[in-house]
C-alpha positions, 0 to 999 in steps of 0.5 A, spaced: 500 499 499 502 507 498 502 512 502 502 520 502 503 525 507 499 531 509 505 536 506 506 532 500 498 532 498 497 540 500 503 541 496 500 538 490 493 541 491 497 548 492 500 547 485 493 546 482 494 538 481 487 535 481 487 529 486 481 525 487 480 524 494 475 519 498 473 521 505 472 514 509 470 517 515 462 518 518 458 523 517 458 526 523 466 527 523 465 530 516 460 535 518 465 537 523 471 538 518 471 537 511 476 538 505 472 535 500 473 529 497 468 524 495 464 521 501 464 514 502 464 511 509 469 505 510 462 501 512 459 502 505 466 500 502 466 494 506 459 492 504 461 493 497 457 499 495 462 503 490 457 506 485 460 513 486 467 511 485 467 505 480 469 509 474 476 511 478 479 504 478 485 507 474 485 513 477 490 515 483 485 516 489 487 519 496 483 515 502 483 519 508 479 518 515 481 521 522 487 518 524 489 514 518 487 507 520 480 506 517 483 509 510 488 504 511 483 499 511 479 502 505 486 502 501 487 495 502 480 493 500 480 497 494 486 494 492 483 487 493 477 490 488 482 492 483 483 499 484 490 500 482 492 507 485 490 508 492 494 511 497 493 512 504 493 519 507 498 518 513 495 521 520 488 523 516 485 529 518 488 530 525 495 531 521 492 535 516 489 540 522 496 540 525 499 542 519 494 548 517 
């Protein structure tokens, strides 16, 4: 599984790069703090409810959650389902907020 740091991701965004991001947190967490990205809670991935991202199998996808643990699980599951370029955001939104 590939990873990306918050600083690397922010740099790429600041340089104008379009990056597909996948928020695997729960709705209440997203309501508290949101950086965008497709909202698909980990439970939906585990239930293989992937309609919103099915067309992204070949696209780079950065998965994130609160701390990086659930997004790591999401990355592993997506890889097993044929998604070829998923990355886990190390430290998740906790790290994002520390580096704001």
